[in-house]
C-alpha positions as CSV (number, residue, x, y, z in Angstrom):
1,X,69.8,-68.6,29.1
2,X,69.2,-67.3,25.6
3,X,67.6,-70.6,24.5
4,X,65.3,-70.6,27.6
5,X,64.2,-67.0,26.7
6,X,63.5,-68.0,23.2
7,X,61.5,-71.1,24.2
8,X,59.6,-68.9,26.7
9,X,58.7,-66.4,24.0
10,X,57.4,-69.3,21.9
11,X,55.4,-70.8,24.7
12,X,57.6,-73.9,24.7
13,X,59.5,-73.5,27.9
14,X,59.4,-76.5,30.3
15,X,57.0,-76.3,33.3
16,X,58.9,-75.3,36.4
17,X,57.3,-76.1,39.8
18,X,58.4,-75.4,43.3
19,X,58.8,-78.3,45.7
20,X,56.0,-78.5,48.3
21,X,58.5,-78.8,51.1
22,X,62.0,-77.4,51.4
23,X,64.6,-80.1,50.7
24,X,67.0,-81.0,53.5
25,X,70.0,-83.3,53.9
26,X,69.2,-84.5,57.4
27,X,69.5,-88.0,58.5
28,X,66.0,-88.1,59.9
29,X,64.4,-91.5,59.3
30,X,60.9,-91.9,60.6
31,X,58.3,-94.6,59.8
32,X,55.4,-96.4,61.3
33,X,55.3,-99.8,63.0
34,X,55.5,-101.5,59.6
35,X,59.1,-100.4,59.4
36,X,59.8,-103.3,61.8
37,X,58.4,-105.9,59.4
38,X,61.5,-105.8,57.1
39,X,63.5,-109.1,57.4
40,X,61.4,-110.4,60.4
41,X,63.0,-113.5,61.9
42,X,65.9,-113.6,59.4
43,X,69.5,-112.7,59.7
44,X,68.5,-109.2,58.4
45,X,65.9,-108.7,61.1
46,X,65.6,-105.2,62.7
47,X,67.1,-104.6,66.1
48,X,65.1,-102.4,68.4
49,X,66.7,-100.6,71.4
50,X,64.3,-101.1,74.3
51,X,65.1,-100.6,77.9
52,X,68.9,-101.0,78.2
53,X,69.6,-103.2,75.1
54,X,68.8,-104.3,71.6
55,X,66.2,-106.9,70.7
56,X,65.7,-108.8,67.5
57,X,62.3,-108.6,65.8
58,X,61.4,-112.3,65.4
59,X,57.6,-112.0,64.9
60,X,55.3,-109.4,63.3
61,X,51.5,-109.5,63.0
62,X,51.1,-113.3,62.7
63,X,54.4,-113.7,60.8
64,X,57.5,-115.2,62.3
65,X,57.5,-116.4,65.9
66,X,54.8,-116.1,68.5
67,X,53.2,-113.0,67.1
68,X,49.4,-112.7,67.0
69,X,47.3,-110.2,65.2
70,X,48.6,-106.7,65.9
71,X,51.6,-108.0,67.9
72,X,55.3,-107.7,67.4
73,X,57.6,-110.2,69.1
74,X,61.1,-109.2,70.2
75,X,63.9,-111.4,71.5
76,X,66.9,-110.1,73.5
77,X,70.0,-109.8,71.2
78,X,72.1,-111.6,73.8
79,X,71.7,-113.2,77.2
80,X,71.1,-110.6,79.8
81,X,72.7,-112.5,82.6
82,X,73.7,-116.0,83.8
83,X,71.4,-117.6,86.3
84,X,70.2,-121.1,87.4
85,X,66.7,-122.1,86.3
86,X,66.1,-122.8,89.9
87,X,68.4,-123.3,92.9
88,X,66.1,-125.9,94.5
89,X,66.0,-128.5,91.6
90,X,62.6,-127.1,90.7
91,X,61.5,-127.5,87.1
92,X,58.2,-125.6,87.5
93,X,58.7,-122.2,85.8
94,X,55.9,-120.4,87.7
95,X,58.0,-120.7,91.0
96,X,61.5,-120.6,89.4
97,X,64.4,-118.3,90.0
98,X,64.5,-117.7,86.2
99,X,61.0,-116.3,86.3
100,X,61.9,-114.1,89.3
101,X,65.0,-112.8,87.6
102,X,63.1,-112.0,84.4
103,X,60.5,-110.1,86.3
104,X,63.1,-108.2,88.2
105,X,64.8,-107.2,85.0
106,X,61.6,-105.8,83.5
107,X,60.8,-103.8,86.7
108,X,64.3,-102.4,86.9
109,X,65.3,-101.8,83.3
110,X,62.1,-101.0,81.5
111,X,60.4,-97.7,82.0
112,X,56.7,-97.5,82.9
113,X,55.9,-96.4,79.3
114,X,57.8,-99.4,77.9
115,X,56.0,-101.8,80.2
116,X,52.7,-100.3,79.3
117,X,53.3,-100.9,75.6
118,X,54.0,-104.6,76.1
119,X,51.2,-107.1,75.3
120,X,51.4,-109.6,78.1
121,X,50.7,-113.3,77.4
122,X,49.5,-116.4,79.3
123,X,51.9,-119.4,79.4
124,X,49.9,-122.7,79.4
125,X,51.0,-125.7,81.4
126,X,51.3,-129.4,81.0
127,X,51.4,-132.3,83.5
128,X,54.5,-134.0,82.0
129,X,54.1,-137.2,84.1
130,X,50.9,-138.0,82.2
131,X,52.2,-137.2,78.7
132,X,53.7,-140.4,77.3
133,X,56.8,-142.4,78.2
134,X,60.4,-141.2,78.6
135,X,61.3,-142.1,75.1
136,X,58.6,-139.8,73.6
137,X,59.9,-136.8,75.5
138,X,63.5,-137.3,74.4
139,X,62.3,-137.5,70.8
140,X,59.6,-134.8,70.7
141,X,60.5,-132.2,73.3
142,X,61.2,-129.6,70.6
143,X,57.4,-129.5,69.9
144,X,56.6,-128.6,73.5
145,X,55.3,-125.1,74.1
146,X,54.0,-125.4,77.7
147,X,55.6,-124.9,81.1
148,X,55.5,-127.6,83.8
149,X,52.4,-128.0,86.1
150,X,51.3,-124.5,86.8
151,X,50.3,-121.9,84.1
152,X,51.6,-118.3,84.2
153,X,49.0,-115.5,83.7
154,X,50.0,-112.1,82.3
155,X,53.7,-112.7,81.7
156,X,55.3,-109.5,80.5
157,X,58.7,-111.0,79.5
158,X,59.3,-114.8,79.2
159,X,61.9,-117.3,78.0
160,X,61.2,-119.0,74.7
161,X,59.7,-122.5,74.6
162,X,61.5,-125.3,72.8
163,X,58.9,-125.0,70.0
164,X,59.5,-121.3,69.6
165,X,63.3,-121.5,69.8
166,X,63.2,-124.1,67.1
167,X,61.3,-121.7,64.9
168,X,63.8,-118.8,65.5
169,X,66.2,-118.1,62.7
170,X,69.4,-120.1,63.3
171,X,71.7,-117.0,63.2
172,X,69.5,-115.2,65.7
173,X,69.2,-118.2,67.9
174,X,73.0,-118.6,68.3
175,X,74.6,-116.2,70.8
176,X,77.8,-118.0,71.7
177,X,76.5,-118.9,75.1
178,X,73.8,-121.3,76.2
179,X,70.5,-120.0,77.6
180,X,67.4,-121.4,79.3
181,X,64.1,-122.2,77.6
182,X,60.9,-122.5,79.6
183,X,59.9,-125.9,78.2
184,X,60.5,-129.2,79.9
185,X,62.9,-131.5,78.1
186,X,61.7,-134.7,79.9
187,X,59.8,-135.4,83.1
188,X,61.3,-136.9,86.3
189,X,62.3,-140.5,85.9
190,X,64.0,-143.4,87.7
191,X,67.1,-145.1,86.5
192,X,69.3,-148.1,87.7
193,X,73.1,-148.0,87.5
194,X,75.0,-151.2,87.1
195,X,78.6,-151.9,88.1
196,X,79.7,-155.4,87.2
197,X,77.2,-157.7,89.0
198,X,76.4,-155.1,91.7
199,X,73.2,-153.0,91.3
200,X,73.2,-149.5,92.7
201,X,70.2,-148.1,94.5
202,X,67.4,-146.7,92.5
203,X,67.0,-143.0,92.6
204,X,65.1,-140.2,90.9
205,X,66.7,-138.0,88.2
206,X,65.2,-134.5,88.2
207,X,63.2,-133.2,85.3
208,X,65.4,-132.3,82.3
209,X,65.0,-128.7,81.0
210,X,65.2,-127.6,77.4
211,X,68.0,-125.2,76.5
212,X,69.8,-123.6,73.6
213,X,73.4,-124.5,73.6
214,X,76.4,-122.4,72.6
215,X,76.2,-123.4,69.0
216,X,72.5,-122.5,68.7
217,X,71.1,-126.1,68.9
218,X,68.0,-126.8,70.9
219,X,68.6,-129.7,73.3
220,X,68.1,-131.0,76.9
221,X,70.1,-130.2,80.0
222,X,69.5,-133.7,81.5
223,X,72.1,-134.1,84.2
224,X,71.0,-134.9,87.7
225,X,71.2,-131.3,89.0
226,X,70.5,-129.5,85.7
227,X,68.1,-126.9,87.1
228,X,70.8,-125.5,89.4
229,X,73.3,-125.0,86.6
230,X,74.0,-121.5,85.4
231,X,72.9,-120.6,81.9
232,X,71.9,-117.4,80.1
233,X,68.6,-115.5,80.6
234,X,67.4,-114.5,77.2
235,X,63.8,-113.3,77.4
236,X,61.3,-112.3,74.7
237,X,58.2,-110.1,74.8
238,X,55.4,-108.9,72.6
239,X,54.6,-105.3,71.7
240,X,51.1,-104.0,70.9
241,X,51.5,-102.5,67.4
242,X,48.9,-99.8,68.1
243,X,51.1,-98.3,70.9
244,X,53.9,-97.6,68.5
245,X,53.6,-94.1,67.0
246,X,56.9,-93.8,65.2
247,X,59.9,-96.0,64.4
248,X,63.3,-94.2,63.8
249,X,67.0,-94.8,63.5
250,X,68.4,-95.5,66.9
251,X,71.0,-92.8,66.4
252,X,70.4,-89.4,64.8
253,X,67.0,-90.6,63.5
254,X,65.0,-87.7,64.9
255,X,67.3,-84.7,64.4
256,X,65.5,-81.4,64.8
257,X,66.6,-77.7,65.0
258,X,64.0,-77.2,67.8
259,X,63.3,-73.7,66.3
260,X,59.8,-74.3,65.0
261,X,60.8,-75.6,61.6
262,X,60.1,-79.1,60.3
263,X,62.7,-81.4,58.7
264,X,62.2,-83.8,55.9
265,X,61.8,-87.4,57.1
266,X,63.2,-90.1,54.9
267,X,62.2,-93.8,54.9
268,X,63.7,-96.0,57.6
269,X,66.7,-97.9,56.1
270,X,68.7,-98.5,59.2
271,X,68.5,-101.8,61.1
272,X,69.2,-100.4,64.6
273,X,66.0,-98.7,65.6
274,X,64.3,-97.0,68.4
275,X,60.6,-96.5,69.1
276,X,58.3,-93.6,70.0
277,X,55.4,-94.9,72.1
278,X,52.0,-93.5,73.1
279,X,51.8,-93.4,76.9
280,X,49.4,-92.4,79.7
281,X,51.6,-89.6,81.0
282,X,50.8,-87.4,78.1
283,X,47.2,-88.5,77.5
284,X,45.6,-85.2,78.6
285,X,47.5,-83.0,76.1
286,X,45.1,-81.1,73.9
287,X,45.4,-78.7,70.9
288,X,42.4,-76.7,69.7
289,X,42.5,-77.8,66.1
290,X,40.4,-74.9,64.9
291,X,42.0,-72.0,66.8
292,X,45.1,-71.7,64.5
293,X,46.6,-68.3,63.9
294,X,48.4,-67.9,60.5
295,X,51.5,-65.7,60.3
296,X,54.1,-64.5,57.8
297,X,56.4,-66.8,56.0
298,X,54.2,-69.9,56.1
299,X,53.8,-70.0,59.9
300,X,51.0,-71.3,62.0
301,X,50.6,-70.7,65.8
302,X,48.5,-73.2,67.8
303,X,47.2,-73.1,71.4
304,X,47.8,-76.1,73.6
305,X,47.0,-77.1,77.1
306,X,47.9,-79.9,79.7
307,X,51.4,-80.3,78.3
308,X,54.0,-82.1,80.6
309,X,56.8,-79.9,81.8
310,X,60.2,-81.5,82.1
311,X,63.8,-81.4,80.8
312,X,63.1,-83.6,77.8
313,X,59.5,-82.4,77.1
314,X,58.7,-80.7,73.8
315,X,55.8,-79.6,71.6
316,X,56.4,-81.4,68.4
317,X,54.7,-81.7,65.0
318,X,54.7,-83.9,62.0
319,X,53.1,-83.7,58.5
320,X,51.6,-87.0,57.3
321,X,50.8,-87.9,53.7
322,X,47.5,-89.3,52.6
323,X,48.9,-92.8,53.0
324,X,49.8,-92.1,56.7
325,X,53.6,-91.8,56.0
326,X,55.5,-89.1,57.9
327,X,56.9,-86.5,55.5
328,X,58.1,-83.9,58.0
329,X,59.1,-83.9,61.6
330,X,60.3,-81.3,64.1
331,X,60.4,-80.4,67.8
332,X,59.0,-76.9,67.8
333,X,60.0,-75.8,71.3
334,X,60.7,-77.1,74.8
335,X,57.7,-77.1,77.1
336,X,58.0,-74.2,79.7
337,X,54.3,-74.0,80.7
338,X,51.4,-76.4,80.9
339,X,49.3,-74.2,78.7
340,X,50.7,-72.0,75.9
341,X,51.3,-71.6,72.2
342,X,53.7,-73.1,69.7
343,X,54.5,-72.0,66.2
344,X,55.3,-74.1,63.1
345,X,57.4,-72.2,60.6
346,X,58.4,-72.4,57.0
347,X,55.3,-74.3,55.7
348,X,54.6,-74.1,52.0
349,X,52.2,-71.3,50.9
350,X,50.0,-70.6,47.9
351,X,50.1,-67.4,45.7
352,X,48.2,-65.4,48.3
353,X,50.7,-66.3,51.1
354,X,48.3,-68.7,52.9
355,X,49.7,-72.1,54.1
356,X,48.8,-74.7,51.6
357,X,49.8,-78.3,51.8
358,X,49.8,-80.9,49.0
359,X,46.5,-82.7,48.6
360,X,45.9,-85.2,51.4
361,X,48.7,-84.0,53.7
362,X,47.8,-83.1,57.3
363,X,49.6,-81.4,60.2
364,X,49.6,-83.0,63.7
365,X,50.8,-81.4,66.9
366,X,51.7,-83.4,70.0
367,X,53.5,-83.4,73.4
368,X,56.7,-85.4,73.1
369,X,59.3,-86.7,75.6
370,X,62.4,-86.9,73.5
371,X,65.2,-88.8,75.2
372,X,67.9,-88.9,72.6
373,X,69.8,-91.7,70.9
374,X,69.1,-95.3,71.8
375,X,66.3,-94.2,74.2
376,X,62.6,-94.8,73.8
377,X,60.5,-91.6,73.3
378,X,57.0,-91.0,74.5
379,X,54.2,-88.9,73.0
380,X,50.6,-87.9,73.5
381,X,47.9,-88.6,70.8
382,X,48.8,-86.8,67.6
383,X,46.3,-83.9,67.3
384,X,45.4,-82.8,63.8
385,X,45.1,-79.1,63.2
386,X,43.0,-77.3,60.6
387,X,44.5,-74.8,58.1
388,X,41.1,-73.1,57.7
389,X,39.6,-72.9,61.2
390,X,36.3,-74.4,62.0
391,X,34.4,-76.6,59.6
392,X,30.8,-76.0,60.7
393,X,28.1,-78.7,60.1
394,X,24.4,-77.8,60.4
395,X,22.5,-79.6,63.2
396,X,19.1,-78.0,63.8
397,X,16.7,-75.0,63.7
398,X,14.7,-74.2,66.9
399,X,12.1,-71.5,67.7
400,X,11.8,-70.0,71.2
401,X,8.1,-69.4,71.7
402,X,8.9,-66.9,74.5
403,X,11.2,-64.6,72.6
404,X,10.1,-65.5,69.1
405,X,13.8,-66.0,68.1
406,X,15.0,-68.7,65.7
407,X,18.4,-70.3,66.4
408,X,20.3,-72.4,64.0
409,X,22.9,-74.7,65.7
410,X,26.1,-76.1,64.3
411,X,29.0,-78.4,65.3
412,X,32.6,-78.5,64.0
413,X,33.5,-81.6,62.1
414,X,37.2,-81.2,63.0
415,X,36.4,-81.1,66.8
416,X,33.0,-82.3,67.9
417,X,33.4,-80.3,71.2
418,X,33.1,-77.0,69.2
419,X,29.6,-75.5,68.7
420,X,28.2,-72.3,67.3
421,X,24.7,-70.7,66.6
422,X,23.3,-68.2,64.2
423,X,19.9,-66.3,64.1
424,X,17.3,-67.5,61.6
425,X,13.9,-66.4,60.4
426,X,10.3,-67.4,61.4
427,X,7.3,-67.6,59.0
428,X,3.8,-68.9,59.1
429,X,2.7,-70.0,55.7
430,X,-0.7,-71.3,54.4
431,X,-0.2,-74.2,51.9
432,X,-3.1,-74.7,49.5
433,X,-4.7,-78.2,49.2
434,X,-3.4,-80.4,46.4
435,X,-4.9,-83.4,44.5
436,X,-4.0,-85.8,47.3
437,X,-3.3,-83.7,50.4
438,X,-5.2,-81.4,52.6
439,X,-4.3,-77.8,52.8
440,X,-2.3,-76.9,55.9
441,X,-0.8,-74.1,57.9
442,X,3.0,-74.5,58.3
443,X,5.6,-73.0,60.6
444,X,8.8,-72.5,58.7
445,X,12.1,-71.9,60.3
446,X,14.9,-70.9,58.0
447,X,18.4,-69.4,57.7
448,X,19.8,-68.0,54.5
449,X,23.2,-69.1,53.0
450,X,24.5,-65.6,53.7
451,X,23.8,-65.8,57.4
452,X,24.6,-69.5,57.8
453,X,28.1,-70.3,59.2
454,X,28.4,-73.2,56.7
455,X,27.4,-71.0,53.8
456,X,24.3,-73.1,53.0
457,X,20.6,-72.3,53.3
458,X,18.6,-74.5,55.7
459,X,14.9,-74.8,56.6
460,X,12.6,-76.8,58.8
461,X,8.9,-77.0,58.5
462,X,6.3,-78.1,61.1
463,X,2.5,-78.4,60.4
464,X,0.3,-76.4,62.7
465,X,-3.1,-77.2,61.3
466,X,-5.1,-78.7,58.4
467,X,-6.9,-76.3,56.1
468,X,-9.3,-77.7,53.4
469,X,-9.8,-81.2,51.9
470,X,-7.8,-82.6,49.0
471,X,-8.9,-81.3,45.6
472,X,-8.8,-84.7,43.9
473,X,-7.4,-85.5,40.5
474,X,-8.5,-83.9,37.2
475,X,-7.1,-86.2,34.6
476,X,-7.7,-84.1,31.5
477,X,-4.2,-83.7,30.2
478,X,-3.5,-86.3,27.4
479,X,0.2,-87.2,27.5
480,X,0.4,-89.9,24.8
481,X,0.4,-93.7,24.7
482,X,2.3,-96.4,26.6
483,X,3.0,-99.4,24.4
484,X,3.7,-103.0,25.4
485,X,6.1,-104.7,23.0
486,X,8.8,-103.6,20.6
487,X,9.5,-102.9,17.0
488,X,11.0,-106.3,16.2
489,X,8.4,-108.5,18.0
490,X,5.4,-106.3,17.5
491,X,3.0,-104.7,20.1
492,X,0.4,-106.5,22.1
493,X,-1.5,-103.6,23.7
494,X,-1.3,-99.8,24.4
495,X,-2.6,-97.5,27.2
496,X,-3.4,-93.9,26.9
497,X,-1.7,-91.7,29.5
498,X,-3.5,-88.9,31.2
499,X,-2.0,-86.4,33.6
500,X,-3.7,-84.4,36.3
501,X,-4.1,-80.8,35.2
502,X,-3.0,-79.8,38.7
503,X,0.1,-81.9,38.8
504,X,1.3,-83.8,35.7
505,X,3.4,-86.1,37.9
506,X,0.0,-87.7,38.9
507,X,-1.1,-90.0,36.0
508,X,-3.7,-92.5,35.1
509,X,-3.7,-95.1,32.3
510,X,-6.6,-96.2,30.1
511,X,-6.4,-99.3,27.9
512,X,-6.8,-98.5,24.1
513,X,-8.0,-100.7,21.3
514,X,-5.0,-101.9,19.2
515,X,-5.6,-103.0,15.6
516,X,-2.8,-104.6,13.6
517,X,-2.7,-104.4,9.8
518,X,-0.3,-106.6,8.0
519,X,1.4,-105.1,4.9
520,X,3.1,-107.9,2.9
521,X,6.4,-107.1,1.2
522,X,6.6,-106.5,-2.6
523,X,9.3,-106.6,-5.1
524,X,10.3,-103.0,-4.2
525,X,8.6,-102.3,-0.8
526,X,9.3,-103.8,2.6
527,X,6.6,-105.6,4.5
528,X,5.5,-104.5,8.0
529,X,2.7,-104.5,10.4
530,X,0.9,-101.3,11.2
531,X,-0.4,-101.1,14.8
532,X,-3.1,-98.5,15.5
533,X,-4.1,-97.6,19.0
534,X,-7.4,-95.8,19.4
535,X,-9.2,-94.6,22.5
536,X,-12.8,-93.4,21.9
537,X,-14.2,-90.2,23.4
538,X,-16.7,-92.1,25.6
539,X,-13.8,-93.9,27.4
540,X,-11.4,-91.0,27.5
541,X,-11.2,-88.9,30.7
542,X,-11.0,-85.7,28.7
543,X,-14.0,-86.8,26.4
544,X,-12.0,-86.7,23.2
545,X,-10.8,-89.3,20.7
546,X,-7.1,-90.1,20.7
547,X,-5.0,-92.3,18.5
548,X,-1.4,-93.3,17.7
549,X,0.2,-95.6,15.1
550,X,3.5,-97.6,15.2
551,X,5.1,-99.8,12.6
552,X,6.7,-103.1,13.6
553,X,7.8,-106.6,12.5
554,X,9.5,-105.4,9.3
555,X,10.1,-107.9,6.5
556,X,12.6,-107.4,3.7
557,X,11.7,-106.6,0.1
558,X,11.0,-109.7,-2.1
559,X,13.1,-108.5,-5.0
560,X,12.3,-109.3,-8.7
561,X,11.8,-112.8,-10.0
562,X,12.1,-112.4,-13.8
563,X,10.4,-114.7,-16.3
564,X,11.8,-115.8,-19.7
565,X,12.9,-113.1,-22.1
566,X,10.8,-112.6,-25.2
567,X,11.9,-110.8,-28.4
568,X,9.9,-108.7,-30.8
569,X,11.2,-107.8,-34.3
570,X,9.8,-105.2,-36.7
571,X,9.0,-106.1,-40.3
572,X,12.3,-104.9,-41.6
573,X,14.2,-106.6,-38.8
574,X,16.2,-103.5,-38.2
575,X,15.7,-103.6,-34.4
576,X,14.7,-106.0,-31.7
577,X,12.9,-105.4,-28.3
578,X,13.7,-107.8,-25.5
579,X,11.1,-108.1,-22.7
580,X,11.2,-109.8,-19.2
581,X,8.2,-109.8,-16.9
582,X,8.5,-110.3,-13.1
583,X,6.5,-113.3,-12.0
C-alpha cells in the first residue's frame, strides 16, 4: 500500500479501470447459429436437442452433407423406431410406410415452432427401369440421390439417400442398428434358379432398397421381400439459419435470476446444445425503443405491448457487442399482462450516473418462451432500445397559407413510426440580381438550431417572382497569369486572368504574348531561359498593361577551363608570378 501511495504521488501509479459489466461465474453459454459449425460432420460434431431427441449437425451453410446456403442439416443421433420400408413390397418412397411414419413423428414430436423453422426440401425421382442394367445398379447405387418413380415435394423430415449416407462421417453413420435409406439399391429384375438339370419357374425379385447396416456400411437389402423387413427410421432435416436467434448449452445454458439483472454470457463450448427460435406466436411483440425511463443504480425501464401471457413466458433482454456476439443475457420478469413495463437493472454507468455501454454495444428486449433444459425456446424479434431517447432526423419545412404558421417535421431514426414537429419562421426576402442571374423575391422558411429537435438549423427557399435582369460581368480585377508548361521543360504560352468585380469566382482568360530570352551558362553563372508574358492595355479588359516573368530550363555552370600556366620573373629573380587564363 505504501508503494502504491508513493507511485501515486509521483504520477506513476498504474491505470485502474472498472469492468464494463459485472463479472459472474454462471454457466451461461449463448452464441449465434455459427456455434453449430464447430466440427460439422465429424466425430466432434455438435448435438442439438430438437423435439424429443438429439440430432447431429452434419451440414452447415454449404459445408458437410446436404446443406445449401443458409441451411443447417441435422441427422437423428439414433434410429427413432423400427419399421418396414413398406408392408406391401412397395419401393416407391412417396407412398411408403416409412414416409408416413416419418411424417407422423414430425407432427407428434415437433412443436409448431420447431416445424416452422425447418427448411423443407423436394426429393427428386428416377425411373430405375430405364437407368442401365442390373450390374450398373449393384456397382453404383451409392451415387444415387433420388427416390423411385414419384418425386416428393416439400419434405420436412426425410431419410438419407445412399449418396448422402456415404458422405456422412463414419462414426456418426454407425448406430449399432441398421436403418433405411430412401435410395433404390437396384430395380426389379428377373432371375432363374437351377437345381440339377431342373429349371425353376422364372419370377420377379422386388426392387432392392439401400440401407445402412449395423456396422455403418452402406449396402443393399436385396432379398425377395426386403421392403417388408423391419429396420430403423433415422431421418434428417434442414434448419433455416435465419430462424435461429440463439444457441446455448442444452443444460443450464441460459441461467437467469429473473430479477431484472443480466448475466454474463460466455462462448458456447459444450457439444450438447439447444436452440432459441424466432416464431410467429410472438411476432406482434413491440417495445417503444425511444420511451425508456432511466432509474437509479444503472436501471432502465421500458414499455412493451402485445406480449404473450403464459407459464413459461418472459420479458427478456440481451446486450450484443459490435460484432453481434451476445455479452449479457437475462429474463427480466414473467409476463403477467399483455401490455406493461419491464426494468433492466445493474447496467454500467458513467460518472454522472447515466447508463453507458462500451462503444458498439446495444441492448435488445424481447418476449421469450423459456422452456428449460433440453427444450427449444421461442422468441419474438429482438427490439433494440435507445439509451438517449429519440434521435430526430429533419424531414421538411412547410408553410400554412391559411394560418401563416411554419412547421418543421422530423422522424426518429431509431423507430420510423415516431414523428414530431416544431414551429419555424417565415420571411420574404428580395435577392438582388447578380452577374448571371435575375433578381428574385424569395420565400424563406427556417428553424434555428435552438428550436430544432435535432439541434441543427434548417431552411427552405422558394422563388416567388423575378426582379431585374442579370447585371452581366465586369472583368476588371486582374488576378495574375496562368502558364502552360513547367520549370524544367519551359513555358509555351500564358493567359492573363481577370475576375469579375462583382464576384471573383467568375473569371475570364486573355492570351498574352510570351517572349523567351535564352541566357547561356558561363563559368560562374547558370544558364536559363527567361519567359516574359505581356498583355497590352488595348487587349486588357481593365485597359492596363500587365506582365509577369518566369525562369525555366536551367543549365549548369560551365566551370573554368584553364590554359597553360605562364611565369613572370623580375630582374633580380627574387619572386615569380604564375598566371593561368580561362579559355
